[in-house]
mmCIF file as gemmi writes it, N, C-alpha and C atoms, coordinates in Angstrom:
data_model
loop_
_atom_site.group_PDB
_atom_site.id
_atom_site.type_symbol
_atom_site.label_atom_id
_atom_site.label_alt_id
_atom_site.label_comp_id
_atom_site.label_asym_id
_atom_site.label_entity_id
_atom_site.label_seq_id
_atom_site.pdbx_PDB_ins_code
_atom_site.Cartn_x
_atom_site.Cartn_y
_atom_site.Cartn_z
_atom_site.occupancy
_atom_site.B_iso_or_equiv
_atom_site.pdbx_formal_charge
_atom_site.auth_seq_id
_atom_site.auth_asym_id
_atom_site.pdbx_PDB_model_num
ATOM 1 N N . MET Axp A 1 ? -26.696 84.656 20.738 1 0 ? 1 A 1
ATOM 2 C CA . MET Axp A 1 ? -27.127 85.246 19.888 1 0 ? 1 A 1
ATOM 3 C C . MET Axp A 1 ? -26.32 84.834 18.599 1 0 ? 1 A 1
ATOM 4 N N . PRO Axp A 2 ? -27.001 84.001 17.626 1 0 ? 2 A 1
ATOM 5 C CA . PRO Axp A 2 ? -26.128 83.414 16.49 1 0 ? 2 A 1
ATOM 6 C C . PRO Axp A 2 ? -26.045 84.736 15.375 1 0 ? 2 A 1
ATOM 7 N N . VAL Axp A 3 ? -24.718 84.661 14.718 1 0 ? 3 A 1
ATOM 8 C CA . VAL Axp A 3 ? -24.508 85.998 13.892 1 0 ? 3 A 1
ATOM 9 C C . VAL Axp A 3 ? -25.032 85.61 12.617 1 0 ? 3 A 1
ATOM 10 N N . SER Axp A 4 ? -25.283 86.08 11.519 1 0 ? 4 A 1
ATOM 11 C CA . SER Axp A 4 ? -26.004 86.059 10.336 1 0 ? 4 A 1
ATOM 12 C C . SER Axp A 4 ? -24.781 85.365 9.297 1 0 ? 4 A 1
ATOM 13 N N . HIS Axp A 5 ? -23.489 85.837 9.836 1 0 ? 5 A 1
ATOM 14 C CA . HIS Axp A 5 ? -22.476 85.63 8.705 1 0 ? 5 A 1
ATOM 15 C C . HIS Axp A 5 ? -21.295 85.043 9.738 1 0 ? 5 A 1
ATOM 16 N N . LYS Axp A 6 ? -20.791 83.814 9.72 1 0 ? 6 A 1
ATOM 17 C CA . LYS Axp A 6 ? -19.615 83.358 10.643 1 0 ? 6 A 1
ATOM 18 C C . LYS Axp A 6 ? -18.321 84.115 10.084 1 0 ? 6 A 1
ATOM 19 N N . TYR Axp A 7 ? -17.564 84.642 10.972 1 0 ? 7 A 1
ATOM 20 C CA . TYR Axp A 7 ? -16.638 85.391 10.583 1 0 ? 7 A 1
ATOM 21 C C . TYR Axp A 7 ? -15.275 85.178 11.571 1 0 ? 7 A 1
ATOM 22 N N . GLN Axp A 8 ? -14.036 85.179 10.936 1 0 ? 8 A 1
ATOM 23 C CA . GLN Axp A 8 ? -13.1 85.066 11.493 1 0 ? 8 A 1
ATOM 24 C C . GLN Axp A 8 ? -12.223 86.252 12.394 1 0 ? 8 A 1
ATOM 25 N N . SER Axp A 9 ? -12.122 86.153 13.441 1 0 ? 9 A 1
ATOM 26 C CA . SER Axp A 9 ? -11.612 87.196 14.144 1 0 ? 9 A 1
ATOM 27 C C . SER Axp A 9 ? -10.065 87.172 14.271 1 0 ? 9 A 1
ATOM 28 N N . SER Axp A 10 ? -9.28 88.17 15.041 1 0 ? 10 A 1
ATOM 29 C CA . SER Axp A 10 ? -7.913 87.954 15.144 1 0 ? 10 A 1
ATOM 30 C C . SER Axp A 10 ? -7.401 86.671 15.763 1 0 ? 10 A 1
ATOM 31 N N . GLY Axp A 11 ? -6.29 86.193 15.493 1 0 ? 11 A 1
ATOM 32 C CA . GLY Axp A 11 ? -5.763 84.894 15.991 1 0 ? 11 A 1
ATOM 33 C C . GLY Axp A 11 ? -6.38 83.906 15.378 1 0 ? 11 A 1
ATOM 34 N N . GLY Axp A 12 ? -7.228 84.073 14.335 1 0 ? 12 A 1
ATOM 35 C CA . GLY Axp A 12 ? -7.819 82.737 13.755 1 0 ? 12 A 1
ATOM 36 C C . GLY Axp A 12 ? -9.065 82.434 14.525 1 0 ? 12 A 1
ATOM 37 N N . ARG Axp A 13 ? -9.578 83.08 15.263 1 0 ? 13 A 1
ATOM 38 C CA . ARG Axp A 13 ? -10.766 82.672 16.438 1 0 ? 13 A 1
ATOM 39 C C . ARG Axp A 13 ? -12.091 83.121 15.265 1 0 ? 13 A 1
ATOM 40 N N . LEU Axp A 14 ? -12.762 82.085 15.302 1 0 ? 14 A 1
ATOM 41 C CA . LEU Axp A 14 ? -14.228 81.783 14.525 1 0 ? 14 A 1
ATOM 42 C C . LEU Axp A 14 ? -15.517 82.255 15.273 1 0 ? 14 A 1
ATOM 43 N N . VAL Axp A 15 ? -16.014 83.176 14.848 1 0 ? 15 A 1
ATOM 44 C CA . VAL Axp A 15 ? -17.049 83.902 15.679 1 0 ? 15 A 1
ATOM 45 C C . VAL Axp A 15 ? -18.383 83.48 14.961 1 0 ? 15 A 1
ATOM 46 N N . ASP Axp A 16 ? -19.106 82.7 15.689 1 0 ? 16 A 1
ATOM 47 C CA . ASP Axp A 16 ? -20.593 82.312 15.104 1 0 ? 16 A 1
ATOM 48 C C . ASP Axp A 16 ? -21.875 82.757 16.027 1 0 ? 16 A 1
ATOM 49 N N . GLN Axp A 17 ? -21.39 83.057 17.192 1 0 ? 17 A 1
ATOM 50 C CA . GLN Axp A 17 ? -22.52 83.498 17.988 1 0 ? 17 A 1
ATOM 51 C C . GLN Axp A 17 ? -21.892 84.337 19.177 1 0 ? 17 A 1
ATOM 52 N N . LEU Axp A 18 ? -22.598 85.396 19.702 1 0 ? 18 A 1
ATOM 53 C CA . LEU Axp A 18 ? -22.319 86.486 20.605 1 0 ? 18 A 1
ATOM 54 C C . LEU Axp A 18 ? -23.434 86.695 21.731 1 0 ? 18 A 1
ATOM 55 N N . VAL Axp A 19 ? -22.955 86.747 22.878 1 0 ? 19 A 1
ATOM 56 C CA . VAL Axp A 19 ? -23.586 87.057 24.165 1 0 ? 19 A 1
ATOM 57 C C . VAL Axp A 19 ? -24.257 88.515 23.989 1 0 ? 19 A 1
ATOM 58 N N . SER Axp A 20 ? -25.556 88.645 24.049 1 0 ? 20 A 1
ATOM 59 C CA . SER Axp A 20 ? -26.208 90.089 23.995 1 0 ? 20 A 1
ATOM 60 C C . SER Axp A 20 ? -27.03 90.473 24.937 1 0 ? 20 A 1
ATOM 61 N N . PRO Axp A 21 ? -26.438 90.818 26.115 1 0 ? 21 A 1
ATOM 62 C CA . PRO Axp A 21 ? -27.351 91.019 27.388 1 0 ? 21 A 1
ATOM 63 C C . PRO Axp A 21 ? -28.265 92.219 26.994 1 0 ? 21 A 1
ATOM 64 N N . LYS Axp A 22 ? -29.621 92.183 27.218 1 0 ? 22 A 1
ATOM 65 C CA . LYS Axp A 22 ? -30.494 93.317 27.202 1 0 ? 22 A 1
ATOM 66 C C . LYS Axp A 22 ? -31.418 93.548 28.397 1 0 ? 22 A 1
ATOM 67 N N . ILE Axp A 23 ? -31.408 94.782 28.575 1 0 ? 23 A 1
ATOM 68 C CA . ILE Axp A 23 ? -32.158 95.299 29.951 1 0 ? 23 A 1
ATOM 69 C C . ILE Axp A 23 ? -33.137 96.403 29.599 1 0 ? 23 A 1
ATOM 70 N N . ALA Axp A 24 ? -34.285 95.848 30.32 1 0 ? 24 A 1
ATOM 71 C CA . ALA Axp A 24 ? -35.518 96.871 30.081 1 0 ? 24 A 1
ATOM 72 C C . ALA Axp A 24 ? -35.709 97.525 31.436 1 0 ? 24 A 1
ATOM 73 N N . VAL Axp A 25 ? -36.236 98.932 31.545 1 0 ? 25 A 1
ATOM 74 C CA . VAL Axp A 25 ? -36.331 99.394 32.621 1 0 ? 25 A 1
ATOM 75 C C . VAL Axp A 25 ? -37.837 100.044 32.395 1 0 ? 25 A 1
ATOM 76 N N . TYR Axp A 26 ? -38.487 100.121 33.407 1 0 ? 26 A 1
ATOM 77 C CA . TYR Axp A 26 ? -39.856 100.605 33.375 1 0 ? 26 A 1
ATOM 78 C C . TYR Axp A 26 ? -40.165 101.194 34.715 1 0 ? 26 A 1
ATOM 79 N N . THR Axp A 27 ? -40.689 102.412 34.621 1 0 ? 27 A 1
ATOM 80 C CA . THR Axp A 27 ? -40.937 103.246 35.87 1 0 ? 27 A 1
ATOM 81 C C . THR Axp A 27 ? -42.571 103.666 36.318 1 0 ? 27 A 1
ATOM 82 N N . GLU Axp A 28 ? -42.895 103.938 37.226 1 0 ? 28 A 1
ATOM 83 C CA . GLU Axp A 28 ? -44.121 103.914 37.533 1 0 ? 28 A 1
ATOM 84 C C . GLU Axp A 28 ? -44.826 105.18 37.088 1 0 ? 28 A 1
ATOM 85 N N . GLN Axp A 29 ? -44.004 106.091 36.29 1 0 ? 29 A 1
ATOM 86 C CA . GLN Axp A 29 ? -44.571 107.087 35.58 1 0 ? 29 A 1
ATOM 87 C C . GLN Axp A 29 ? -44.777 106.734 34.246 1 0 ? 29 A 1
ATOM 88 N N . ASP Axp A 30 ? -44.709 105.763 33.864 1 0 ? 30 A 1
ATOM 89 C CA . ASP Axp A 30 ? -45.08 105.038 32.664 1 0 ? 30 A 1
ATOM 90 C C . ASP Axp A 30 ? -44.014 105.391 31.489 1 0 ? 30 A 1
ATOM 91 N N . ILE Axp A 31 ? -42.502 105.268 31.853 1 0 ? 31 A 1
ATOM 92 C CA . ILE Axp A 31 ? -41.69 105.59 31.093 1 0 ? 31 A 1
ATOM 93 C C . ILE Axp A 31 ? -40.705 104.662 31.068 1 0 ? 31 A 1
ATOM 94 N N . SER Axp A 32 ? -40.321 104.083 29.797 1 0 ? 32 A 1
ATOM 95 C CA . SER Axp A 32 ? -39.505 102.781 29.632 1 0 ? 32 A 1
ATOM 96 C C . SER Axp A 32 ? -38.214 103.145 28.694 1 0 ? 32 A 1
ATOM 97 N N . GLY Axp A 33 ? -37.338 102.146 28.959 1 0 ? 33 A 1
ATOM 98 C CA . GLY Axp A 33 ? -36.217 102.148 28.128 1 0 ? 33 A 1
ATOM 99 C C . GLY Axp A 33 ? -35.665 100.985 28.052 1 0 ? 33 A 1
ATOM 100 N N . TRP Axp A 34 ? -34.709 100.789 27.159 1 0 ? 34 A 1
ATOM 101 C CA . TRP Axp A 34 ? -33.784 99.551 26.867 1 0 ? 34 A 1
ATOM 102 C C . TRP Axp A 34 ? -32.559 99.77 26.849 1 0 ? 34 A 1
ATOM 103 N N . GLY Axp A 35 ? -31.726 98.735 27.052 1 0 ? 35 A 1
ATOM 104 C CA . GLY Axp A 35 ? -30.238 98.947 26.882 1 0 ? 35 A 1
ATOM 105 C C . GLY Axp A 35 ? -29.718 97.497 26.323 1 0 ? 35 A 1
ATOM 106 N N . GLU Axp A 36 ? -28.775 97.674 25.769 1 0 ? 36 A 1
ATOM 107 C CA . GLU Axp A 36 ? -28.102 96.255 25.166 1 0 ? 36 A 1
ATOM 108 C C . GLU Axp A 36 ? -26.624 96.636 24.948 1 0 ? 36 A 1
ATOM 109 N N . THR Axp A 37 ? -25.984 95.535 25.152 1 0 ? 37 A 1
ATOM 110 C CA . THR Axp A 37 ? -24.414 95.608 24.836 1 0 ? 37 A 1
ATOM 111 C C . THR Axp A 37 ? -24.098 94.191 24.2 1 0 ? 37 A 1
ATOM 112 N N . CYS Axp A 38 ? -23.651 94.226 23.129 1 0 ? 38 A 1
ATOM 113 C CA . CYS Axp A 38 ? -23.163 93.241 22.341 1 0 ? 38 A 1
ATOM 114 C C . CYS Axp A 38 ? -21.552 93.162 21.979 1 0 ? 38 A 1
ATOM 115 N N . PRO Axp A 39 ? -21.015 92.471 23.165 1 0 ? 39 A 1
ATOM 116 C CA . PRO Axp A 39 ? -19.561 92.351 23.009 1 0 ? 39 A 1
ATOM 117 C C . PRO Axp A 39 ? -19.29 91.229 22.248 1 0 ? 39 A 1
ATOM 118 N N . PHE Axp A 40 ? -17.889 91.179 21.698 1 0 ? 40 A 1
ATOM 119 C CA . PHE Axp A 40 ? -17.589 90.09 21.097 1 0 ? 40 A 1
ATOM 120 C C . PHE Axp A 40 ? -17.427 88.777 21.742 1 0 ? 40 A 1
ATOM 121 N N . GLY Axp A 41 ? -17.506 88.963 23.169 1 0 ? 41 A 1
ATOM 122 C CA . GLY Axp A 41 ? -17.363 87.701 23.887 1 0 ? 41 A 1
ATOM 123 C C . GLY Axp A 41 ? -15.858 87.158 23.926 1 0 ? 41 A 1
ATOM 124 N N . SER Axp A 42 ? -15.953 85.837 23.728 1 0 ? 42 A 1
ATOM 125 C CA . SER Axp A 42 ? -14.413 84.877 23.693 1 0 ? 42 A 1
ATOM 126 C C . SER Axp A 42 ? -13.83 85.438 22.395 1 0 ? 42 A 1
ATOM 127 N N . ALA Axp A 43 ? -14.524 86.18 21.487 1 0 ? 43 A 1
ATOM 128 C CA . ALA Axp A 43 ? -13.504 86.498 20.362 1 0 ? 43 A 1
ATOM 129 C C . ALA Axp A 43 ? -12.805 87.743 20.781 1 0 ? 43 A 1
ATOM 130 N N . TYR Axp A 44 ? -13.23 88.287 21.594 1 0 ? 44 A 1
ATOM 131 C CA . TYR Axp A 44 ? -12.657 89.6 22.057 1 0 ? 44 A 1
ATOM 132 C C . TYR Axp A 44 ? -11.793 89.344 23.444 1 0 ? 44 A 1
ATOM 133 N N . THR Axp A 45 ? -12.729 89.025 24.519 1 0 ? 45 A 1
ATOM 134 C CA . THR Axp A 45 ? -12.07 88.29 25.665 1 0 ? 45 A 1
ATOM 135 C C . THR Axp A 45 ? -13.155 87.732 26.269 1 0 ? 45 A 1
ATOM 136 N N . GLU Axp A 46 ? -12.902 86.385 27.085 1 0 ? 46 A 1
ATOM 137 C CA . GLU Axp A 46 ? -14.14 85.797 27.431 1 0 ? 46 A 1
ATOM 138 C C . GLU Axp A 46 ? -14.635 86.509 28.484 1 0 ? 46 A 1
ATOM 139 N N . ALA Axp A 47 ? -14.244 87.363 29.252 1 0 ? 47 A 1
ATOM 140 C CA . ALA Axp A 47 ? -14.706 87.907 30.628 1 0 ? 47 A 1
ATOM 141 C C . ALA Axp A 47 ? -15.573 89.121 30.197 1 0 ? 47 A 1
ATOM 142 N N . PHE Axp A 48 ? -15.47 89.768 28.943 1 0 ? 48 A 1
ATOM 143 C CA . PHE Axp A 48 ? -16.198 90.776 28.688 1 0 ? 48 A 1
ATOM 144 C C . PHE Axp A 48 ? -18.007 90.807 28.814 1 0 ? 48 A 1
ATOM 145 N N . ALA Axp A 49 ? -18.478 89.781 28.116 1 0 ? 49 A 1
ATOM 146 C CA . ALA Axp A 49 ? -19.774 89.379 28.056 1 0 ? 49 A 1
ATOM 147 C C . ALA Axp A 49 ? -20.236 89.324 29.542 1 0 ? 49 A 1
ATOM 148 N N . ALA Axp A 50 ? -19.512 88.533 30.321 1 0 ? 50 A 1
ATOM 149 C CA . ALA Axp A 50 ? -19.76 88.017 31.779 1 0 ? 50 A 1
ATOM 150 C C . ALA Axp A 50 ? -19.74 89.63 32.579 1 0 ? 50 A 1
ATOM 151 N N . GLY Axp A 51 ? -18.944 90.595 32.229 1 0 ? 51 A 1
ATOM 152 C CA . GLY Axp A 51 ? -18.806 91.552 33.06 1 0 ? 51 A 1
ATOM 153 C C . GLY Axp A 51 ? -19.754 92.494 32.691 1 0 ? 51 A 1
ATOM 154 N N . ALA Axp A 52 ? -20.27 92.632 31.618 1 0 ? 52 A 1
ATOM 155 C CA . ALA Axp A 52 ? -21.532 93.46 31.338 1 0 ? 52 A 1
ATOM 156 C C . ALA Axp A 52 ? -22.716 92.984 31.999 1 0 ? 52 A 1
ATOM 157 N N . ARG Axp A 53 ? -22.971 91.437 31.976 1 0 ? 53 A 1
ATOM 158 C CA . ARG Axp A 53 ? -24.064 90.96 32.82 1 0 ? 53 A 1
ATOM 159 C C . ARG Axp A 53 ? -23.824 91.304 34.53 1 0 ? 53 A 1
ATOM 160 N N . SER Axp A 54 ? -22.535 91.207 34.998 1 0 ? 54 A 1
ATOM 161 C CA . SER Axp A 54 ? -22.391 91.287 36.354 1 0 ? 54 A 1
ATOM 162 C C . SER Axp A 54 ? -22.791 92.725 36.651 1 0 ? 54 A 1
ATOM 163 N N . GLY Axp A 55 ? -22.128 93.916 35.854 1 0 ? 55 A 1
ATOM 164 C CA . GLY Axp A 55 ? -22.492 95.13 36.201 1 0 ? 55 A 1
ATOM 165 C C . GLY Axp A 55 ? -23.7 95.352 36.166 1 0 ? 55 A 1
ATOM 166 N N . ALA Axp A 56 ? -24.618 94.845 35.412 1 0 ? 56 A 1
ATOM 167 C CA . ALA Axp A 56 ? -26.15 95.036 35.321 1 0 ? 56 A 1
ATOM 168 C C . ALA Axp A 56 ? -26.751 94.681 36.572 1 0 ? 56 A 1
ATOM 169 N N . LEU Axp A 57 ? -26.306 93.39 36.943 1 0 ? 57 A 1
ATOM 170 C CA . LEU Axp A 57 ? -26.798 92.969 38.133 1 0 ? 57 A 1
ATOM 171 C C . LEU Axp A 57 ? -26.59 93.543 39.7 1 0 ? 57 A 1
ATOM 172 N N . GLU Axp A 58 ? -25.058 94.258 39.47 1 0 ? 58 A 1
ATOM 173 C CA . GLU Axp A 58 ? -24.66 95.128 40.521 1 0 ? 58 A 1
ATOM 174 C C . GLU Axp A 58 ? -25.457 96.241 40.564 1 0 ? 58 A 1
ATOM 175 N N . ILE Axp A 59 ? -25.724 97.164 39.352 1 0 ? 59 A 1
ATOM 176 C CA . ILE Axp A 59 ? -26.633 98.422 39.727 1 0 ? 59 A 1
ATOM 177 C C . ILE Axp A 59 ? -28.101 98.186 39.792 1 0 ? 59 A 1
ATOM 178 N N . ALA Axp A 60 ? -28.58 97.1 39.346 1 0 ? 60 A 1
ATOM 179 C CA . ALA Axp A 60 ? -29.919 96.819 39.551 1 0 ? 60 A 1
ATOM 180 C C . ALA Axp A 60 ? -30.77 97.191 40.842 1 0 ? 60 A 1
ATOM 181 N N . PRO Axp A 61 ? -30.11 96.618 42.029 1 0 ? 61 A 1
ATOM 182 C CA . PRO Axp A 61 ? -30.864 97.018 43.008 1 0 ? 61 A 1
ATOM 183 C C . PRO Axp A 61 ? -30.96 98.357 43.76 1 0 ? 61 A 1
ATOM 184 N N . GLN Axp A 62 ? -29.812 99.351 42.919 1 0 ? 62 A 1
ATOM 185 C CA . GLN Axp A 62 ? -29.899 100.608 43.264 1 0 ? 62 A 1
ATOM 186 C C . GLN Axp A 62 ? -30.992 101.34 42.237 1 0 ? 62 A 1
ATOM 187 N N . LEU Axp A 63 ? -31.355 100.946 41.348 1 0 ? 63 A 1
ATOM 188 C CA . LEU Axp A 63 ? -32.435 101.251 40.449 1 0 ? 63 A 1
ATOM 189 C C . LEU Axp A 63 ? -33.859 101.166 40.918 1 0 ? 63 A 1
ATOM 190 N N . LEU Axp A 64 ? -33.862 100.171 41.867 1 0 ? 64 A 1
ATOM 191 C CA . LEU Axp A 64 ? -35.29 99.847 42.4 1 0 ? 64 A 1
ATOM 192 C C . LEU Axp A 64 ? -36.066 100.715 43.282 1 0 ? 64 A 1
ATOM 193 N N . GLY Axp A 65 ? -37.123 101.249 43.303 1 0 ? 65 A 1
ATOM 194 C CA . GLY Axp A 65 ? -37.556 102.161 44.234 1 0 ? 65 A 1
ATOM 195 C C . GLY Axp A 65 ? -37.384 103.561 43.86 1 0 ? 65 A 1
């Protein structure tokens, strides 16, 4: 996801895009909801965005059914 204004983070790191995982949940009762996390990614810590995606993939099978 590109950011509207590039900015400089701590340590002189330039932020020009962010990884922003989005999740939609739909139920058989016609209830739905959305979740999103927009971590700083490599401007914060490289593993943070990947961790958010991995966490969602880990719990998704538990939500099915």
